[in-house]
N, C-alpha and C positions, 0 to 999 in steps of 0.2 A: 632223790628228787625233793622229798619233803624238806630236808635240811637246806637244800639249795634255795627253795622258795622262801624259807624263813630268813636266810641271809640277804635275800633281795628285798625283803620288807613286805612280802605278800601278806604276812599276818597282821600288819599294822592296819588299823581302821582308816577308811577314806576320810579326807578332810571334809569339813562341812561345806555345803554348797552356799556361796554367798547369795544374799537376797538381791535380786535384780530390780532396778528402778522400773516403774510402770512405763510402758511404751505408748505414747499418745497415738491416736488414729491419724492416718495421713490426711494432709489438708485437701480440701475439695479441689483446689487448683494449685498445682505445684508452681507453674509459671504464670504470671499475669502480664498483660501488656504494660509497657513502660507508661507511667502516668503522665510524663511530660510530653507535650506536643511541640513539634518544630513549627514556629510561626512562619518561617520562610517556606517550608514544604506545604503548609496549609494554604498559603496565598498562591504559590506556584500551581498547586493542584486545581485551583479555580480556573486557570487559563490553559489547561491542556487536558487531553484525554489519555496522556501517558500515565504509567503507574508511578506516582510520586507520593511520598509520605504515607506509605501503606502500613508502616510499623511492623512489629514482630512480637512473637510470644516465645520467650526464651531465645533459642538460637534459630527458630523457624518462623515462617510466615503464619499468620492466623489462618484458620480453616476457611473462612469466607473468602480470603484473598486467593488461596490455592484453588478453590472451586471456581471463582471468577476467572482466574488464569486459564484453567482447563476449558471452561466454556468459551472463552474468547479464542483459544487455540482451535477449538472445534469449528468456530465461525470461519477462521482462516482456511482450514482444511476443506470445508464445504465450498468456499469460493474458488479455490484452486481446482477442485474436482468438477465444478459446474461447466457445462458446455453451452455455447450460443446456439440456439435452434437454427436450423437451415433457413427457415422462412423469416427469421427476425428482420433481416435487412430490408427485404421487399415490403414487409408489413409496415415499416416505419419510413418508407420513402427513399431508401438507399439502393444503389446498385450493389448486389451481393457479390463479394469477391472471396477468394480462398487462397491460402498459401499452398505450398507443395506438400504439406503435412496430410496424412491420410487417416489419422486417428488421434484421439486425445492423448493416449499414452505416448505416441510418437512425438506429439507436440511438446510434451514435457522432457523427452529424452533427446530430441534433435532440434535445438534452437536454430541451427543453420537452415533447416527446411522451412521454418516459419518466416524467413527473411526474403523469400522469393515467391512470386505468384505462380500458380499452376497455369498451364497453357490456355485453358478455357477462360480463366480470369484475365489473363494478359490480353486476350482477344477482346473481351468486354471493355477493358480500359481503352484500347486502341479505337474501338468503333463507337462507343457510347459516351465517352467522357469528353467534356469541353477542353480544348487545348489552349495553351498560351495564357493561362490565368495568373494572377498574382499569388494567390494562396490556394493550395489544394488541401482540403481537410479530409482525413481518413479516420473513421471510427472503427475501433477494433476491440476484440475480446481480451487479448493479452493473457495475463495470468489471473484475471477475474472477470469471467463472463457476467457475473452478478453485477459488477460495477457498470459494465457496458450496457446491460439491459435497463438498469435503474436510471443512469444519468447520461448515457452516451448521446441520445437524441437531443436532450435539453441542452447539453454543453455544445454540441455541434451547431444547433440553431443560434445559440447565444454568441458563439465565436463568429459565425457567418455574419450575423447582424452587426457585431462590433467592427469587423473588417470592412463591411460595406459602408458603415458610417465614417470610416477613415478614407474612403475613396478607393479601396482595394477590391479587385474582382475576385470572386470565389468560385472554385470549380464545382463540378458535378458531385453531389453527395454520394459517397461510397462507404461501405462497411465491410471489413475483412474478418474472416473467421480463421482461427488458429494462427494469429498474426504475432510477429515480434516487431520490435521498434524499427529495425532497418528496412522493413517492408515499405516504409514511406519513401525510401530512396528510389526504388524501381517504379513505383506509381508516379511519383513526382517527375521522374525523368521521362516517363512515357507521355505524360500530358504536357510536358514543357513548362511546368510551373516555376515561378521564381522562388517560392517558398512552399515546402511541404510540412504538414502538421498532422501528427498522428495522436489521437486521443484514445488511449487504451487502458484496460484494467491493469492496475499496478500490482506488484507482488503483495499479497495481504499481510498486514501486521495483526497484532492482537486486537481483536474486536473491530478491525477496519478492513473487512473484506469487500467493501463497496467503494474503494477509492480509485479514482482515475489519475493517470499521469499524462501530460502533454509534452511531446518531443517535437522541436521545431528546427528545421535545417534550411539554409539558403542554398539555392542551385542544387537541388537534390539529384544525385546520380549514384549508381553503383560504385562502391568503394569509399563512400563517406565513412568517417569514424565517429566515435562518441565525442571526440574533441571538437567536432564540427557542429555539434548540436547544443541547443539550450532547452531546458525543461522546467516544468512546474509540476510538482507532485502533490499528493493529498488533496485532490479535488473531490470534495464530498460535503455534505451538509454540516459535518462537525469539523471540517477543516477549512480549506479555501472554497467558498461557495461558488457554484458555476458562473454566476454573473460577474463576480470579481475576477475569477480566472479568465473569463472571456475578454474582459477589458485589458488585462495584462498581456494575454496572448496576441491580441490584435496589435497592441503597441509594440510587442516584440517583433512581429512579422513586418510591421512598417519600418522599424529601425533596421532590420536586416536588409530590406530593399534599399533603404537610404544609404546604409554603410557598405552594402554589397559584400557582406560577410556574416558569419554566424559562429556560434561556439566560443572558444577561448579568445578569439580575436575581436569579438563584438564588444563595443564600448557601451556597457550597460549604464554607465553614469549619465549618458546623454538621453536616456529614456525619461528621466524625471520621475516624479511620484505619480504613478498611474492611478492609484486608488484614493488620492486625496490626502496623503500625509501618513506619517508613521504613527504608531501607537499600539497599545495592547489590544488584542482582539477581545471580543465579548467573552465573558466567562463561559466555560464549557462544562457540561455535565457528562461524566462518564456513565454510559448506560449499564445498569446492573443486569446481568443475565441470570443470576442466582439469587435466592432469598437470603436474608441476613441470618 
């Protein structure tokens, strides 16, 4: 064995270890934000609350952007999970109605039940609501009871005033709990309204859990489709403010009655500029929910 080791070179001394160059300490920041800014993104960000021009650190978003995203997602989750109190309608001067949904969980899982009134609410509509009106307005929780509670009453009153100013009659104020868009068809049909308009909490986006949407349909009746409706979304203080939305919705209702149609067959070009001309809206500020 000894001779074998000598033949393999085990008796030769090890070669000297080369001197290694000094290793510098790691930098304090491996990745830094891109120094250049997009002028287009910066200008666009002034006119929207959308995530525009947020930049990146290496291949990822910056920490404050991620934290803001998570906070805004929490706002959306909270809006969807909120429920409209039973007494809210009566406290704000509405006749309280309810769909066939029996719980908030069922409301999220069974959209079909949210499109029809329960028997007690159907009786209320038949006995207490004015019939044969031009416009029947319905306030509803939809997917954001928060939006309904914050803006529903103000938007209803603004739309009613705008319709009255145009010579349109407005129906009895009603507010529906656990409601989906198509609930306006049954309510409008029962009161014999020419136009039904439901103002309900829209599906929340990032940081906008308080937005309302308005869906408007001519000659409401069961069986109407989404192609028969017109809508305006993002009605809140950082989007389309209620007073502007009310003017547009009243003009929309009047056009439907004049043209005897709604949805894809409605000639929107004949409405004109309801709000006094086109142009960029006022600069918007995205609300920060976390510290820098």
